[in-house]
PDB file of N, CA, C, O and CB in Angstrom:
ATOM      1  N   UNK A   1     136.501 115.851  76.812  1.00  0.00           N
ATOM      2  CA  UNK A   1     136.710 115.096  77.731  1.00  0.00           C
ATOM      3  C   UNK A   1     138.052 114.601  78.244  1.00  0.00           C
ATOM      4  O   UNK A   1     138.936 114.137  77.524  1.00  0.00           O
ATOM      5  CB  UNK A   1     136.065 114.279  77.445  1.00  0.00           C
ATOM      6  N   UNK A   2     138.113 114.746  79.547  1.00  0.00           N
ATOM      7  CA  UNK A   2     139.134 114.394  80.078  1.00  0.00           C
ATOM      8  C   UNK A   2     140.067 113.174  80.107  1.00  0.00           C
ATOM      9  O   UNK A   2     139.401 112.424  80.819  1.00  0.00           O
ATOM     10  CB  UNK A   2     138.838 114.581  80.897  1.00  0.00           C
ATOM     11  N   UNK A   3     141.288 112.427  79.761  1.00  0.00           N
ATOM     12  CA  UNK A   3     141.569 111.400  79.725  1.00  0.00           C
ATOM     13  C   UNK A   3     141.234 110.945  81.236  1.00  0.00           C
ATOM     14  O   UNK A   3     140.969 111.441  82.331  1.00  0.00           O
ATOM     15  CB  UNK A   3     142.823 111.304  79.162  1.00  0.00           C
ATOM     16  N   UNK A   4     141.504 109.017  80.281  1.00  0.00           N
ATOM     17  CA  UNK A   4     140.968 108.144  81.402  1.00  0.00           C
ATOM     18  C   UNK A   4     142.034 108.371  82.931  1.00  0.00           C
ATOM     19  O   UNK A   4     141.819 108.367  84.143  1.00  0.00           O
ATOM     20  CB  UNK A   4     141.014 106.350  80.742  1.00  0.00           C
ATOM     21  N   UNK A   5     143.158 108.544  82.105  1.00  0.00           N
ATOM     22  CA  UNK A   5     143.818 109.087  83.822  1.00  0.00           C
ATOM     23  C   UNK A   5     143.964 110.440  84.469  1.00  0.00           C
ATOM     24  O   UNK A   5     144.926 110.793  85.151  1.00  0.00           O
ATOM     25  CB  UNK A   5     145.262 108.767  83.974  1.00  0.00           C
ATOM     26  N   UNK A   6     142.823 111.208  84.155  1.00  0.00           N
ATOM     27  CA  UNK A   6     141.833 111.913  85.223  1.00  0.00           C
ATOM     28  C   UNK A   6     141.197 111.350  85.929  1.00  0.00           C
ATOM     29  O   UNK A   6     140.610 111.872  86.877  1.00  0.00           O
ATOM     30  CB  UNK A   6     140.973 112.606  84.861  1.00  0.00           C
ATOM     31  N   UNK A   7     141.159 110.089  85.621  1.00  0.00           N
ATOM     32  CA  UNK A   7     139.805 109.806  86.538  1.00  0.00           C
ATOM     33  C   UNK A   7     139.598 109.297  87.579  1.00  0.00           C
ATOM     34  O   UNK A   7     140.678 109.271  88.168  1.00  0.00           O
ATOM     35  CB  UNK A   7     139.048 109.211  86.128  1.00  0.00           C
ATOM     36  N   UNK A   8     138.756 108.817  88.240  1.00  0.00           N
ATOM     37  CA  UNK A   8     139.023 108.853  90.076  1.00  0.00           C
ATOM     38  C   UNK A   8     138.369 107.563  89.903  1.00  0.00           C
ATOM     39  O   UNK A   8     137.415 107.693  89.136  1.00  0.00           O
ATOM     40  CB  UNK A   8     138.151 110.244  91.400  1.00  0.00           C
ATOM     41  N   UNK A   9     138.566 105.919  90.475  1.00  0.00           N
ATOM     42  CA  UNK A   9     137.705 104.839  90.722  1.00  0.00           C
ATOM     43  C   UNK A   9     136.552 105.467  92.231  1.00  0.00           C
ATOM     44  O   UNK A   9     136.882 105.976  93.302  1.00  0.00           O
ATOM     45  CB  UNK A   9     138.879 103.295  91.086  1.00  0.00           C
ATOM     46  N   UNK A  10     135.200 105.136  91.674  1.00  0.00           N
ATOM     47  CA  UNK A  10     134.756 105.858  93.091  1.00  0.00           C
ATOM     48  C   UNK A  10     133.682 104.482  93.038  1.00  0.00           C
ATOM     49  O   UNK A  10     132.907 104.302  92.099  1.00  0.00           O
ATOM     50  CB  UNK A  10     133.972 107.912  93.118  1.00  0.00           C
ATOM     51  N   UNK A  11     133.813 103.422  94.402  1.00  0.00           N
ATOM     52  CA  UNK A  11     133.217 101.976  94.319  1.00  0.00           C
ATOM     53  C   UNK A  11     131.770 103.180  95.246  1.00  0.00           C
ATOM     54  O   UNK A  11     131.853 104.004  96.156  1.00  0.00           O
ATOM     55  CB  UNK A  11     134.384 100.113  95.408  1.00  0.00           C
ATOM     56  N   UNK A  12     130.892 102.797  94.607  1.00  0.00           N
ATOM     57  CA  UNK A  12     129.056 102.989  95.219  1.00  0.00           C
ATOM     58  C   UNK A  12     128.192 101.512  95.846  1.00  0.00           C
ATOM     59  O   UNK A  12     128.360 100.404  95.338  1.00  0.00           O
ATOM     60  CB  UNK A  12     127.884 103.534  93.551  1.00  0.00           C
ATOM     61  N   UNK A  13     127.629 101.669  96.565  1.00  0.00           N
ATOM     62  CA  UNK A  13     126.858 100.593  96.696  1.00  0.00           C
ATOM     63  C   UNK A  13     125.428 101.423  96.501  1.00  0.00           C
ATOM     64  O   UNK A  13     125.120 102.542  96.909  1.00  0.00           O
ATOM     65  CB  UNK A  13     127.135  99.730  98.146  1.00  0.00           C
ATOM     66  N   UNK A  14     124.569 100.325  95.621  1.00  0.00           N
ATOM     67  CA  UNK A  14     123.019 100.744  95.302  1.00  0.00           C
ATOM     68  C   UNK A  14     121.870  99.666  95.505  1.00  0.00           C
ATOM     69  O   UNK A  14     122.067  98.483  95.229  1.00  0.00           O
ATOM     70  CB  UNK A  14     122.910 101.168  93.759  1.00  0.00           C
ATOM     71  N   UNK A  15     121.020  99.994  95.853  1.00  0.00           N
ATOM     72  CA  UNK A  15     119.476  98.635  96.028  1.00  0.00           C
ATOM     73  C   UNK A  15     119.950  97.778  94.276  1.00  0.00           C
ATOM     74  O   UNK A  15     120.579  98.315  93.364  1.00  0.00           O
ATOM     75  CB  UNK A  15     116.867  99.854  95.927  1.00  0.00           C
ATOM     76  N   UNK A  16     119.547  96.764  94.298  1.00  0.00           N
ATOM     77  CA  UNK A  16     119.802  95.531  93.525  1.00  0.00           C
ATOM     78  C   UNK A  16     118.235  95.789  92.478  1.00  0.00           C
ATOM     79  O   UNK A  16     117.841  94.821  91.828  1.00  0.00           O
ATOM     80  CB  UNK A  16     119.925  93.830  94.739  1.00  0.00           C
ATOM     81  N   UNK A  17     117.519  97.008  92.412  1.00  0.00           N
ATOM     82  CA  UNK A  17     116.736  97.371  91.685  1.00  0.00           C
ATOM     83  C   UNK A  17     117.459  98.256  91.044  1.00  0.00           C
ATOM     84  O   UNK A  17     117.589  98.079  89.833  1.00  0.00           O
ATOM     85  CB  UNK A  17     115.661  97.696  92.174  1.00  0.00           C
ATOM     86  N   UNK A  18     118.043  99.303  91.605  1.00  0.00           N
ATOM     87  CA  UNK A  18     118.493 100.278  90.528  1.00  0.00           C
ATOM     88  C   UNK A  18     120.025  99.696  90.481  1.00  0.00           C
ATOM     89  O   UNK A  18     120.955 100.429  90.816  1.00  0.00           O
ATOM     90  CB  UNK A  18     118.314 102.097  90.966  1.00  0.00           C
ATOM     91  N   UNK A  19     120.207  98.606  90.133  1.00  0.00           N
ATOM     92  CA  UNK A  19     121.166  98.260  89.934  1.00  0.00           C
ATOM     93  C   UNK A  19     121.235  97.136  88.256  1.00  0.00           C
ATOM     94  O   UNK A  19     122.101  96.995  87.392  1.00  0.00           O
ATOM     95  CB  UNK A  19     121.464  97.742  91.342  1.00  0.00           C
ATOM     96  N   UNK A  20     119.733  96.498  88.478  1.00  0.00           N
ATOM     97  CA  UNK A  20     118.899  95.684  87.595  1.00  0.00           C
ATOM     98  C   UNK A  20     118.413  96.515  86.270  1.00  0.00           C
ATOM     99  O   UNK A  20     118.276  95.972  85.174  1.00  0.00           O
ATOM    100  CB  UNK A  20     117.633  95.168  88.444  1.00  0.00           C
ATOM    101  N   UNK A  21     118.074  98.452  86.616  1.00  0.00           N
ATOM    102  CA  UNK A  21     117.587  99.084  85.949  1.00  0.00           C
ATOM    103  C   UNK A  21     118.207  99.499  84.931  1.00  0.00           C
ATOM    104  O   UNK A  21     117.826  99.617  83.766  1.00  0.00           O
ATOM    105  CB  UNK A  21     117.188  99.749  86.467  1.00  0.00           C
ATOM    106  N   UNK A  22     119.988  99.899  85.811  1.00  0.00           N
ATOM    107  CA  UNK A  22     120.631 100.135  84.581  1.00  0.00           C
ATOM    108  C   UNK A  22     121.168  98.963  83.881  1.00  0.00           C
ATOM    109  O   UNK A  22     121.898  99.218  82.924  1.00  0.00           O
ATOM    110  CB  UNK A  22     121.642 101.024  84.774  1.00  0.00           C
ATOM    111  N   UNK A  23     120.967  97.801  84.146  1.00  0.00           N
ATOM    112  CA  UNK A  23     121.303  96.682  83.332  1.00  0.00           C
ATOM    113  C   UNK A  23     120.938  96.886  82.191  1.00  0.00           C
ATOM    114  O   UNK A  23     121.658  96.997  81.199  1.00  0.00           O
ATOM    115  CB  UNK A  23     120.851  95.539  83.685  1.00  0.00           C
ATOM    116  N   UNK A  24     119.199  96.981  82.286  1.00  0.00           N
ATOM    117  CA  UNK A  24     118.204  96.850  81.126  1.00  0.00           C
ATOM    118  C   UNK A  24     118.397  98.098  80.504  1.00  0.00           C
ATOM    119  O   UNK A  24     118.316  98.124  79.276  1.00  0.00           O
ATOM    120  CB  UNK A  24     116.643  96.593  81.512  1.00  0.00           C
ATOM    121  N   UNK A  25     118.637  99.138  81.116  1.00  0.00           N
ATOM    122  CA  UNK A  25     118.983 100.434  80.248  1.00  0.00           C
ATOM    123  C   UNK A  25     120.179 100.162  79.519  1.00  0.00           C
ATOM    124  O   UNK A  25     120.417 101.278  79.057  1.00  0.00           O
ATOM    125  CB  UNK A  25     119.221 101.775  81.107  1.00  0.00           C
ATOM    126  N   UNK A  26     120.914  99.555  79.192  1.00  0.00           N
ATOM    127  CA  UNK A  26     122.062  98.866  78.507  1.00  0.00           C
ATOM    128  C   UNK A  26     121.768  98.118  77.604  1.00  0.00           C
ATOM    129  O   UNK A  26     122.153  98.037  76.438  1.00  0.00           O
ATOM    130  CB  UNK A  26     122.810  98.157  79.224  1.00  0.00           C
ATOM    131  N   UNK A  27     120.806  97.366  78.405  1.00  0.00           N
ATOM    132  CA  UNK A  27     120.489  95.839  76.671  1.00  0.00           C
ATOM    133  C   UNK A  27     119.620  96.782  75.783  1.00  0.00           C
ATOM    134  O   UNK A  27     119.839  96.914  74.580  1.00  0.00           O
ATOM    135  CB  UNK A  27     119.038  93.748  77.113  1.00  0.00           C
ATOM    136  N   UNK A  28     118.588  97.450  76.467  1.00  0.00           N
ATOM    137  CA  UNK A  28     117.030  98.419  75.131  1.00  0.00           C
ATOM    138  C   UNK A  28     118.004  98.961  74.214  1.00  0.00           C
ATOM    139  O   UNK A  28     117.838  98.640  73.038  1.00  0.00           O
ATOM    140  CB  UNK A  28     115.715 100.266  75.910  1.00  0.00           C
ATOM    141  N   UNK A  29     119.701 100.262  74.684  1.00  0.00           N
ATOM    142  CA  UNK A  29     119.899 100.410  73.791  1.00  0.00           C
ATOM    143  C   UNK A  29     120.610  99.450  72.727  1.00  0.00           C
ATOM    144  O   UNK A  29     120.469  99.279  71.516  1.00  0.00           O
ATOM    145  CB  UNK A  29     120.218 101.261  74.031  1.00  0.00           C
ATOM    146  N   UNK A  30     121.254  99.020  73.495  1.00  0.00           N
ATOM    147  CA  UNK A  30     121.717  97.597  72.005  1.00  0.00           C
ATOM    148  C   UNK A  30     120.954  96.808  71.361  1.00  0.00           C
ATOM    149  O   UNK A  30     121.322  96.335  70.286  1.00  0.00           O
ATOM    150  CB  UNK A  30     122.543  96.378  72.353  1.00  0.00           C
ATOM    151  N   UNK A  31     119.598  96.488  71.971  1.00  0.00           N
ATOM    152  CA  UNK A  31     118.331  95.842  71.026  1.00  0.00           C
ATOM    153  C   UNK A  31     117.599  97.225  70.275  1.00  0.00           C
ATOM    154  O   UNK A  31     116.579  97.436  69.618  1.00  0.00           O
ATOM    155  CB  UNK A  31     116.962  94.878  72.192  1.00  0.00           C
ATOM    156  N   UNK A  32     118.456  97.812  70.653  1.00  0.00           N
ATOM    157  CA  UNK A  32     117.257  99.032  69.456  1.00  0.00           C
ATOM    158  C   UNK A  32     118.413  99.884  68.874  1.00  0.00           C
ATOM    159  O   UNK A  32     118.613 101.058  69.184  1.00  0.00           O
ATOM    160  CB  UNK A  32     115.770 100.478  70.508  1.00  0.00           C
ATOM    161  N   UNK A  33     119.276  99.044  67.850  1.00  0.00           N
ATOM    162  CA  UNK A  33     120.132  99.481  67.169  1.00  0.00           C
ATOM    163  C   UNK A  33     121.362 100.255  67.956  1.00  0.00           C
ATOM    164  O   UNK A  33     122.331 100.501  67.238  1.00  0.00           O
ATOM    165  CB  UNK A  33     119.445 100.191  66.285  1.00  0.00           C
ATOM    166  N   UNK A  34     121.442 100.625  69.187  1.00  0.00           N
ATOM    167  CA  UNK A  34     122.594 101.736  69.893  1.00  0.00           C
ATOM    168  C   UNK A  34     123.795 100.425  70.349  1.00  0.00           C
ATOM    169  O   UNK A  34     123.741  99.205  70.195  1.00  0.00           O
ATOM    170  CB  UNK A  34     121.765 102.888  71.704  1.00  0.00           C
ATOM    171  N   UNK A  35     124.579 101.094  70.806  1.00  0.00           N
ATOM    172  CA  UNK A  35     125.934  99.963  71.911  1.00  0.00           C
ATOM    173  C   UNK A  35     124.942  99.860  73.231  1.00  0.00           C
ATOM    174  O   UNK A  35     123.878 100.429  73.475  1.00  0.00           O
ATOM    175  CB  UNK A  35     128.043 101.057  72.560  1.00  0.00           C
ATOM    176  N   UNK A  36     125.414  99.280  73.686  1.00  0.00           N
ATOM    177  CA  UNK A  36     125.558  98.705  75.136  1.00  0.00           C
ATOM    178  C   UNK A  36     125.734  99.774  76.166  1.00  0.00           C
ATOM    179  O   UNK A  36     126.884 100.193  76.293  1.00  0.00           O
ATOM    180  CB  UNK A  36     126.792  97.737  75.254  1.00  0.00           C
ATOM    181  N   UNK A  37     124.881 100.249  76.862  1.00  0.00           N
ATOM    182  CA  UNK A  37     125.264 101.602  77.745  1.00  0.00           C
ATOM    183  C   UNK A  37     126.367 100.837  78.962  1.00  0.00           C
ATOM    184  O   UNK A  37     126.004  99.732  79.364  1.00  0.00           O
ATOM    185  CB  UNK A  37     123.532 102.488  78.628  1.00  0.00           C
ATOM    186  N   UNK A  38     126.954 101.095  79.216  1.00  0.00           N
ATOM    187  CA  UNK A  38     127.747 100.870  80.204  1.00  0.00           C
ATOM    188  C   UNK A  38     127.188 101.243  81.861  1.00  0.00           C
ATOM    189  O   UNK A  38     126.422 102.179  81.632  1.00  0.00           O
ATOM    190  CB  UNK A  38     128.931 101.628  79.770  1.00  0.00           C
ATOM    191  N   UNK A  39     127.172 101.121  82.690  1.00  0.00           N
ATOM    192  CA  UNK A  39     127.192 101.393  84.118  1.00  0.00           C
ATOM    193  C   UNK A  39     127.845 102.698  84.297  1.00  0.00           C
ATOM    194  O   UNK A  39     127.161 103.716  84.407  1.00  0.00           O
ATOM    195  CB  UNK A  39     127.909 100.300  84.922  1.00  0.00           C
ATOM    196  N   UNK A  40     129.020 102.725  84.329  1.00  0.00           N
ATOM    197  CA  UNK A  40     129.813 103.804  84.656  1.00  0.00           C
ATOM    198  C   UNK A  40     129.343 105.039  83.270  1.00  0.00           C
ATOM    199  O   UNK A  40     129.878 106.148  83.301  1.00  0.00           O
ATOM    200  CB  UNK A  40     131.623 103.197  84.725  1.00  0.00           C
ATOM    201  N   UNK A  41     128.700 104.822  82.547  1.00  0.00           N
ATOM    202  CA  UNK A  41     128.403 105.836  81.472  1.00  0.00           C
ATOM    203  C   UNK A  41     127.142 106.199  81.980  1.00  0.00           C
ATOM    204  O   UNK A  41     126.978 107.416  82.061  1.00  0.00           O
ATOM    205  CB  UNK A  41     128.388 105.338  79.906  1.00  0.00           C
ATOM    206  N   UNK A  42     126.023 105.354  82.417  1.00  0.00           N
ATOM    207  CA  UNK A  42     124.629 106.084  83.199  1.00  0.00           C
ATOM    208  C   UNK A  42     125.063 106.696  84.090  1.00  0.00           C
ATOM    209  O   UNK A  42     124.472 107.721  84.431  1.00  0.00           O
ATOM    210  CB  UNK A  42     123.503 105.247  83.845  1.00  0.00           C
ATOM    211  N   UNK A  43     126.226 106.283  84.759  1.00  0.00           N
ATOM    212  CA  UNK A  43     126.276 107.047  86.131  1.00  0.00           C
ATOM    213  C   UNK A  43     127.210 108.329  86.056  1.00  0.00           C
ATOM    214  O   UNK A  43     127.042 109.086  87.012  1.00  0.00           O
ATOM    215  CB  UNK A  43     126.857 106.040  87.330  1.00  0.00           C
ATOM    216  N   UNK A  44     128.119 108.721  85.166  1.00  0.00           N
ATOM    217  CA  UNK A  44     128.628 109.547  84.820  1.00  0.00           C
ATOM    218  C   UNK A  44     127.921 111.051  84.519  1.00  0.00           C
ATOM    219  O   UNK A  44     128.070 112.140  85.071  1.00  0.00           O
ATOM    220  CB  UNK A  44     129.141 108.972  84.001  1.00  0.00           C
ATOM    221  N   UNK A  45     126.913 110.520  83.160  1.00  0.00           N
ATOM    222  CA  UNK A  45     126.019 110.642  82.207  1.00  0.00           C
ATOM    223  C   UNK A  45     124.962 111.899  83.310  1.00  0.00           C
ATOM    224  O   UNK A  45     124.916 113.123  83.186  1.00  0.00           O
ATOM    225  CB  UNK A  45     125.305 108.871  81.650  1.00  0.00           C
ATOM    226  N   UNK A  46     124.255 111.045  84.297  1.00  0.00           N
ATOM    227  CA  UNK A  46     123.465 111.454  85.084  1.00  0.00           C
ATOM    228  C   UNK A  46     123.778 112.707  86.056  1.00  0.00           C
ATOM    229  O   UNK A  46     123.105 113.709  86.298  1.00  0.00           O
ATOM    230  CB  UNK A  46     123.191 110.420  85.657  1.00  0.00           C
ATOM    231  N   UNK A  47     125.482 112.145  86.687  1.00  0.00           N
ATOM    232  CA  UNK A  47     126.252 113.016  87.890  1.00  0.00           C
ATOM    233  C   UNK A  47     126.336 114.392  86.543  1.00  0.00           C
ATOM    234  O   UNK A  47     125.911 115.449  87.007  1.00  0.00           O
ATOM    235  CB  UNK A  47     128.293 112.102  88.728  1.00  0.00           C
ATOM    236  N   UNK A  48     126.710 114.490  85.320  1.00  0.00           N
ATOM    237  CA  UNK A  48     126.817 116.013  84.772  1.00  0.00           C
ATOM    238  C   UNK A  48     125.793 116.699  84.729  1.00  0.00           C
ATOM    239  O   UNK A  48     125.876 117.887  85.038  1.00  0.00           O
ATOM    240  CB  UNK A  48     127.250 116.178  83.532  1.00  0.00           C
ATOM    241  N   UNK A  49     124.168 115.964  84.213  1.00  0.00           N
ATOM    242  CA  UNK A  49     123.023 116.686  83.931  1.00  0.00           C
ATOM    243  C   UNK A  49     122.864 117.021  85.455  1.00  0.00           C
ATOM    244  O   UNK A  49     122.733 118.224  85.681  1.00  0.00           O
ATOM    245  CB  UNK A  49     121.762 115.872  83.103  1.00  0.00           C
ATOM    246  N   UNK A  50     122.856 116.513  86.120  1.00  0.00           N
ATOM    247  CA  UNK A  50     122.732 117.394  87.841  1.00  0.00           C
ATOM    248  C   UNK A  50     123.763 118.295  87.604  1.00  0.00           C
ATOM    249  O   UNK A  50     123.287 119.418  87.772  1.00  0.00           O
ATOM    250  CB  UNK A  50     123.131 116.390  89.540  1.00  0.00           C
ATOM    251  N   UNK A  51     124.916 118.367  87.303  1.00  0.00           N
ATOM    252  CA  UNK A  51     126.446 119.470  87.495  1.00  0.00           C
ATOM    253  C   UNK A  51     125.377 120.524  86.743  1.00  0.00           C
ATOM    254  O   UNK A  51     125.585 121.612  87.280  1.00  0.00           O
ATOM    255  CB  UNK A  51     128.495 118.975  86.383  1.00  0.00           C
ATOM    256  N   UNK A  52     124.406 120.663  85.812  1.00  0.00           N
ATOM    257  CA  UNK A  52     124.462 121.573  85.008  1.00  0.00           C
ATOM    258  C   UNK A  52     122.893 122.700  85.566  1.00  0.00           C
ATOM    259  O   UNK A  52     122.473 123.798  85.200  1.00  0.00           O
ATOM    260  CB  UNK A  52     124.519 120.763  83.381  1.00  0.00           C
ATOM    261  N   UNK A  53     122.540 121.891  86.377  1.00  0.00           N
ATOM    262  CA  UNK A  53     120.833 122.237  86.477  1.00  0.00           C
ATOM    263  C   UNK A  53     121.159 122.712  87.844  1.00  0.00           C
ATOM    264  O   UNK A  53     120.508 122.055  88.656  1.00  0.00           O
ATOM    265  CB  UNK A  53     119.439 120.797  86.332  1.00  0.00           C
ATOM    266  N   UNK A  54     122.006 123.706  88.484  1.00  0.00           N
ATOM    267  CA  UNK A  54     121.964 124.271  89.291  1.00  0.00           C
ATOM    268  C   UNK A  54     121.751 124.147  90.859  1.00  0.00           C
ATOM    269  O   UNK A  54     121.316 125.016  91.615  1.00  0.00           O
ATOM    270  CB  UNK A  54     121.482 124.721  88.829  1.00  0.00           C
ATOM    271  N   UNK A  55     122.336 122.308  91.297  1.00  0.00           N
ATOM    272  CA  UNK A  55     121.212 121.854  92.364  1.00  0.00           C
ATOM    273  C   UNK A  55     121.266 122.496  93.505  1.00  0.00           C
ATOM    274  O   UNK A  55     122.430 122.849  93.695  1.00  0.00           O
ATOM    275  CB  UNK A  55     121.245 120.468  92.759  1.00  0.00           C
ATOM    276  N   UNK A  56     120.779 122.721  94.101  1.00  0.00           N
ATOM    277  CA  UNK A  56     120.585 123.695  95.864  1.00  0.00           C
ATOM    278  C   UNK A  56     121.144 122.552  96.878  1.00  0.00           C
ATOM    279  O   UNK A  56     120.344 121.630  97.034  1.00  0.00           O
ATOM    280  CB  UNK A  56     118.423 124.176  96.506  1.00  0.00           C
ATOM    281  N   UNK A  57     122.089 122.462  97.436  1.00  0.00           N
ATOM    282  CA  UNK A  57     122.265 121.467  98.562  1.00  0.00           C
ATOM    283  C   UNK A  57     122.822 121.855 100.077  1.00  0.00           C
ATOM    284  O   UNK A  57     123.412 121.153 100.898  1.00  0.00           O
ATOM    285  CB  UNK A  57     123.197 120.482  98.019  1.00  0.00           C
ATOM    286  N   UNK A  58     122.432 123.157 100.126  1.00  0.00           N
ATOM    287  CA  UNK A  58     122.274 124.024 101.461  1.00  0.00           C
ATOM    288  C   UNK A  58     120.978 123.106 102.150  1.00  0.00           C
ATOM    289  O   UNK A  58     119.824 122.858 101.801  1.00  0.00           O
ATOM    290  CB  UNK A  58     121.823 125.958 101.107  1.00  0.00           C
ATOM    291  N   UNK A  59     121.788 122.772 103.253  1.00  0.00           N
ATOM    292  CA  UNK A  59     121.367 121.829 104.923  1.00  0.00           C
ATOM    293  C   UNK A  59     120.267 120.815 104.367  1.00  0.00           C
ATOM    294  O   UNK A  59     119.101 120.668 104.735  1.00  0.00           O
ATOM    295  CB  UNK A  59     120.432 123.049 106.529  1.00  0.00           C
ATOM    296  N   UNK A  60     120.776 120.353 103.662  1.00  0.00           N
ATOM    297  CA  UNK A  60     120.929 119.145 103.207  1.00  0.00           C
ATOM    298  C   UNK A  60     120.947 117.760 104.503  1.00  0.00           C
ATOM    299  O   UNK A  60     122.056 117.571 105.004  1.00  0.00           O
ATOM    300  CB  UNK A  60     122.285 119.328 102.359  1.00  0.00           C
ATOM    301  N   UNK A  61     119.851 116.900 104.981  1.00  0.00           N
ATOM    302  CA  UNK A  61     120.110 115.951 105.944  1.00  0.00           C
ATOM    303  C   UNK A  61     119.977 114.363 105.736  1.00  0.00           C
ATOM    304  O   UNK A  61     120.334 113.528 106.567  1.00  0.00           O
ATOM    305  CB  UNK A  61     119.323 116.312 106.916  1.00  0.00           C
ATOM    306  N   UNK A  62     119.368 114.073 104.404  1.00  0.00           N
ATOM    307  CA  UNK A  62     119.373 113.092 104.734  1.00  0.00           C
ATOM    308  C   UNK A  62     119.238 112.695 102.531  1.00  0.00           C
ATOM    309  O   UNK A  62     119.153 113.434 101.550  1.00  0.00           O
ATOM    310  CB  UNK A  62     118.113 112.767 106.192  1.00  0.00           C
ATOM    311  N   UNK A  63     119.291 111.272 102.715  1.00  0.00           N
ATOM    312  CA  UNK A  63     119.451 111.038 101.114  1.00  0.00           C
ATOM    313  C   UNK A  63     118.138 111.450 100.448  1.00  0.00           C
ATOM    314  O   UNK A  63     118.218 112.035  99.368  1.00  0.00           O
ATOM    315  CB  UNK A  63     119.779 109.396 100.704  1.00  0.00           C
ATOM    316  N   UNK A  64     116.770 111.171 101.055  1.00  0.00           N
ATOM    317  CA  UNK A  64     115.956 111.215 100.468  1.00  0.00           C
ATOM    318  C   UNK A  64     115.231 112.656 100.389  1.00  0.00           C
ATOM    319  O   UNK A  64     114.104 112.836  99.928  1.00  0.00           O
ATOM    320  CB  UNK A  64     115.395 110.251 100.843  1.00  0.00           C
ATOM    321  N   UNK A  65     116.287 113.887 101.050  1.00  0.00           N
ATOM    322  CA  UNK A  65     116.067 114.927 100.762  1.00  0.00           C
ATOM    323  C   UNK A  65     116.795 115.347  99.574  1.00  0.00           C
ATOM    324  O   UNK A  65     116.331 116.241  98.867  1.00  0.00           O
ATOM    325  CB  UNK A  65     116.198 115.564 101.735  1.00  0.00           C
ATOM    326  N   UNK A  66     117.925 114.762  99.290  1.00  0.00           N
ATOM    327  CA  UNK A  66     118.906 115.237  98.480  1.00  0.00           C
ATOM    328  C   UNK A  66     117.922 114.883  96.926  1.00  0.00           C
ATOM    329  O   UNK A  66     117.547 115.710  96.096  1.00  0.00           O
ATOM    330  CB  UNK A  66     120.593 114.345  98.790  1.00  0.00           C
ATOM    331  N   UNK A  67     117.705 113.426  96.924  1.00  0.00           N
ATOM    332  CA  UNK A  67     117.055 113.100  96.013  1.00  0.00           C
ATOM    333  C   UNK A  67     115.648 114.079  95.551  1.00  0.00           C
ATOM    334  O   UNK A  67     115.565 114.586  94.432  1.00  0.00           O
ATOM    335  CB  UNK A  67     116.839 111.814  96.384  1.00  0.00           C
ATOM    336  N   UNK A  68     114.956 114.182  96.247  1.00  0.00           N
ATOM    337  CA  UNK A  68     114.073 115.429  96.190  1.00  0.00           C
ATOM    338  C   UNK A  68     114.367 116.863  95.995  1.00  0.00           C
ATOM    339  O   UNK A  68     113.502 117.582  95.495  1.00  0.00           O
ATOM    340  CB  UNK A  68     113.507 115.472  97.215  1.00  0.00           C
ATOM    341  N   UNK A  69     115.515 117.341  96.347  1.00  0.00           N
ATOM    342  CA  UNK A  69     115.988 118.431  95.612  1.00  0.00           C
ATOM    343  C   UNK A  69     116.474 118.414  94.193  1.00  0.00           C
ATOM    344  O   UNK A  69     116.576 119.350  93.400  1.00  0.00           O
ATOM    345  CB  UNK A  69     116.904 118.876  96.277  1.00  0.00           C
ATOM    346  N   UNK A  70     116.776 117.028  94.036  1.00  0.00           N
ATOM    347  CA  UNK A  70     117.710 117.064  92.159  1.00  0.00           C
ATOM    348  C   UNK A  70     116.507 116.558  91.228  1.00  0.00           C
ATOM    349  O   UNK A  70     116.867 116.280  90.084  1.00  0.00           O
ATOM    350  CB  UNK A  70     119.463 115.534  91.845  1.00  0.00           C
ATOM    351  N   UNK A  71     114.734 116.337  91.588  1.00  0.00           N
ATOM    352  CA  UNK A  71     113.859 116.080  91.177  1.00  0.00           C
ATOM    353  C   UNK A  71     113.234 117.472  91.058  1.00  0.00           C
ATOM    354  O   UNK A  71     112.487 117.583  90.085  1.00  0.00           O
ATOM    355  CB  UNK A  71     113.350 115.093  91.812  1.00  0.00           C
ATOM    356  N   UNK A  72     113.382 118.667  91.904  1.00  0.00           N
ATOM    357  CA  UNK A  72     112.793 119.535  92.183  1.00  0.00           C
ATOM    358  C   UNK A  72     113.720 120.632  90.962  1.00  0.00           C
ATOM    359  O   UNK A  72     113.206 121.392  90.141  1.00  0.00           O
ATOM    360  CB  UNK A  72     112.754 119.702  93.847  1.00  0.00           C
ATOM    361  N   UNK A  73     115.244 120.377  91.210  1.00  0.00           N
ATOM    362  CA  UNK A  73     116.384 121.101  89.855  1.00  0.00           C
ATOM    363  C   UNK A  73     115.847 120.524  88.730  1.00  0.00           C
ATOM    364  O   UNK A  73     115.887 121.354  87.821  1.00  0.00           O
ATOM    365  CB  UNK A  73     118.250 120.653  89.849  1.00  0.00           C
ATOM    366  N   UNK A  74     115.329 119.413  88.346  1.00  0.00           N
ATOM    367  CA  UNK A  74     115.009 119.228  86.404  1.00  0.00           C
ATOM    368  C   UNK A  74     114.038 119.610  86.724  1.00  0.00           C
ATOM    369  O   UNK A  74     114.022 120.686  86.127  1.00  0.00           O
ATOM    370  CB  UNK A  74     114.954 117.759  85.304  1.00  0.00           C
ATOM    371  N   UNK A  75     112.643 119.522  87.542  1.00  0.00           N
ATOM    372  CA  UNK A  75     111.740 120.221  86.925  1.00  0.00           C
ATOM    373  C   UNK A  75     111.778 121.895  86.670  1.00  0.00           C
ATOM    374  O   UNK A  75     111.353 122.434  85.648  1.00  0.00           O
ATOM    375  CB  UNK A  75     110.707 119.861  87.608  1.00  0.00           C
ATOM    376  N   UNK A  76     112.346 122.556  87.757  1.00  0.00           N
ATOM    377  CA  UNK A  76     113.053 123.650  86.940  1.00  0.00           C
ATOM    378  C   UNK A  76     113.877 123.956  85.663  1.00  0.00           C
ATOM    379  O   UNK A  76     113.389 124.657  84.777  1.00  0.00           O
ATOM    380  CB  UNK A  76     113.677 123.972  87.566  1.00  0.00           C
ATOM    381  N   UNK A  77     115.269 123.374  85.553  1.00  0.00           N
ATOM    382  CA  UNK A  77     115.322 122.744  84.297  1.00  0.00           C
ATOM    383  C   UNK A  77     115.178 122.591  83.075  1.00  0.00           C
ATOM    384  O   UNK A  77     115.937 122.941  82.171  1.00  0.00           O
ATOM    385  CB  UNK A  77     115.093 122.326  84.301  1.00  0.00           C
ATOM    386  N   UNK A  78     114.329 122.133  83.028  1.00  0.00           N
ATOM    387  CA  UNK A  78     113.107 121.449  82.032  1.00  0.00           C
ATOM    388  C   UNK A  78     112.675 123.309  81.564  1.00  0.00           C
ATOM    389  O   UNK A  78     111.760 123.551  80.777  1.00  0.00           O
ATOM    390  CB  UNK A  78     111.381 120.138  83.217  1.00  0.00           C
TER     391      UNK A  78
END
């Protein structure tokens, strides 16, 4: 893993339901004996998983289309 000095801060916005979901994931991990998951961990790990799936991003014109492609790549990766 790179040192934090190599990290870049990326401000993102998201709907409240996504934010709440990530908070619940963190809490659930802690309640079941793990560490409380940080939101940055969740986002970075999700992106790392996407990077490993060989996502096809050609001719994408909307967030909905990108979501569909990510789900398609996930199904193929399994």
